[in-house]
N, C-alpha and C positions, 0 to 999 in steps of 0.2 A: 106080311107087314110091308108097307110101302116104303120107298126110299125116303120120302119126306118125314115119316115118323121116326125112322132110324136117325136121320139127321138131327131132329129135335132132341132125341134121347142123347145122342153124342154131345150135343151142345150143353145139355143139362148136366151131364156127367163132368164135362170140362169145368163148368161154373162151380159145381160142387167141389171138385178137386182144388180149384183156385181158392175157394172160400176156406176149405180145410187147411190149406197151406198158409193162408193169411192168418188164420186163428192160431196155428202153431207158432208163427213168427211173433205175434203179439203176446202170446202167453209165455214165451221163452224167458223173459226176465223174472217172471214169477216162479217158474220151475227152478231157475238157478238159485233163488232165495230159499225155496222150501225143499230142495233135495229131490231124490228120485221119485217119491210119491207125488210130488208136485208135477214131475215130468209125466208120470202115468196119467194123472188127472188131466194134464194138458193134452196128452194124446187122445184120451177119451173124449175130452171136450171138442178136440179138433175133429173127431170122427162123428160125434153125435149131434153137434150144434152147427147148423148151417147159417147162423146169424153172427158169426165171429166178426165179419167185416163191418157190420153196422155198429158193433160195440166199439171198435177202434175209431170210427168216424165220430162217435159221440165224444170220445176223449179229445179228439182233435178240435172239435167245436168248443169244448170247455176251455181248452188252452187258448183258442182264439179270443173267446170272451174275456179271459184273464188279461191277455195282451191289450185288448181294447180299454179295459178299466185302467191299466197302468198308463196307457197313452193319455187317456182323459185326465188322470190325476196329474200327470206332468204338465199337460196343457193348462190345467187349472192353476198349478203353482206358478207357471210362467205368466199367466194373466194377473195373478196376485202380485208378482214381482213387478210387472209393468205398471200396475196401479200404484204400487208404493213408490216406484221411480217417478211417475207423473206427479204424485202428491209431494214428494220431496222437491222436485223441480219447481212446482208452484210455490212451495214455501220459500225456496231460495230466491226466486224471482220477486216474491212479495217482500221478503226481507231486504233485497237490494233496492226495491222501490221505496220502502220505508226509510232506509238509510239515506237515499238520495233526497227525499223530502226533508228529512231532519237536517241534512247538510245544507240544503237550500234555505231552510228557516234560519239556520245558524249564520249563513252568509248574510241574509237580509238583516238579522239582528246585529251582526257585526258592522254592517254598512251604516245602519241607523245609529249605532253607538259612536262610530267614527264621525258621522255627520253631527251628532249631538255634541261630541267633544269639540268639534270645530266651531260650532255655533256658540258653545259655552266659552271657548277661548276668545272668540271674537267679541262676545258680549262682555267678558271680563276686561278685555282690552278697551272697549268703549267706556266701561264704567270706571276703570282705574287709570285711564290715560290722563295726560295733562291737557288742559284747555286754556290757552292764553288769549286774553282780550284786552283791549284798551280800557283802562279804569275810567269810571264815570267821573272821578274827581279831577276835572280838567278846569284850569283857570287861565285867564288872560288879564294881564295888568299892563297899563300903558302910562306913559309919562303925562304930567299935567300940562306940559308945554311942548311945542314943536321946536325942532332944530332950526338952524339958520336957513336951511333950504326947504323948510316946511315938512321935514320928515318927522315921524312919530315913532318913538321907541316902544316896542312891545315885548312882554315876557310871558312865555307859555310855560305851564307846569302840568305835567300829566304822568301817568304811570301805566305799567302793564301788570295785570293780575292773573294769577294761575287759579282757575276755578276747578281744576281737576284734583285727583286724589294722589297723584305722584308728581315728582319734580319734572321740570322741562329745562332743556338746554337751548339757549337762543343761538341761532346760526347767523342771522343778520336782521336788522331793523332799518327800514327805509321810511322815514317819517318827514312830512313836509307841512309847514304852516305858512299860508300865503293868502293874499286876496285874489279871487278869481271872479270873472264876470259870469261864468257858468260852472257847473260842477266839474270836477277833475275827470280825466279819462280813465284813471285807475291802472295805469301801466307803470311798473316800478322795476328798476334794475337791481341786481344783486349787489347792493352797496349800502353804506350806512355804518352802523356801529352796533355794539352789544354782543359781538361774537364771543361765544363761550360762557356767557353769563348764565347762571343757574337760578331758576325761580322755583322755590319749593311749593308744595301743595298749600293753597290758601294764601300764599304770600303775594306781595305787590312790590314790583321793582319800580322806583320812582325815577323820572327823568325831568328834573327841575332846572330852572334857570336857562331855558332856551330863549335867547334874545334875538330880536330882529328889528330892523328899522323899516317902517312902511311909509310910503309916500302919503302925505296928508290928503291928497286928492282921492286916493283909493279908500282911505278911512272914511272920508266923507261919503263916498258912493255906497260903502257898506252900510253906513248909518241911514242912508236914504233908501235902502232896499234895492239898490242897483248892484247886483252881485253880492258876494259875502266873503267873509274870512273863513277859510277851511283849515282843519287839522286832519290830515289824511295820510295813508301810507300802507305798508305791507310788513308783516312780521312772520318770519320763517323760523321754526324750531323743531326739535326732535323730542320724543318721549322716551320712557324707559324701555319700551318695546322696540326701539331703534327705528321707529316710523317717523317720517317727516310730515309736518303739517304747516299750513299757511292760514294766516288770518288777515283779511283785508278790512280796513276801517275808514270811515269818513264822517267827521263831525263838523257841524256848521255853527258858527258863532251868531247868536241872536243879539244884535247891538242894542235893541230896546230893553231886553231883560238881562243883558250882560252874562249870559250863560251859553254853554254849548249843548247842542242836541244832535242826535244821530240824523244824518242826511237820509232822506227817503230814496234809497237806491239799493236794490238787492245785489247788483253787481259790485258796488263799492263797499258793501258790508256783507261779507260772506266768510265762511271758514270750512275747513274739512276735518 
């Protein structure tokens, strides 16, 4: 027998011995559980079965498969947890956006309500405030004869009427009655009378017996249409809302009809 054949046989024997030893090691837990008979069976198995090592490898592969299943299960649970977290985050963000939208709508509604309340208050003030104007019942009377110097005595009667729904308090009234060759300029100082007078809603405060003496020549010019006799002035008052108002007025005497009419001038007849 050649050296090569002997070497192969020796290698085969060594592998068989290693396989037998591995079989004994793998079977030792079973022999401990089943007693001495189990040990004899293990020894017999170790002697007769040259495939003990492949049997242990199969068990190791089965354990590896079990570990892979456990890892996959854990990864699946983690993925489910991440999905639930994402869904919860989306719900929270959506709820926050919805709350923001509702809050914005509430702010807009509140702003509109405040604006509506202001408009209503302003409208109420316009409807219920006092409005003072010169009453249309204006008269002028003159004497039948002229004085020694040719002067003519005149008497004016007029009133101030409150056309509003609430009382007004007069601050001052500056009124003038005179002959002018042209319409008045409409500038009035804070002077006159009537301070503190209260005019109720719908009431008229009369200012009668305002007398003056006019030059006969001016009267003649007014009758000839050269200039005119004017009753004009400014009235300042306050309403119950503590707001101050002004009324400007200018009336012109028609000598032919013996009546007063409003002068055609927006600047001389205005109010606020």
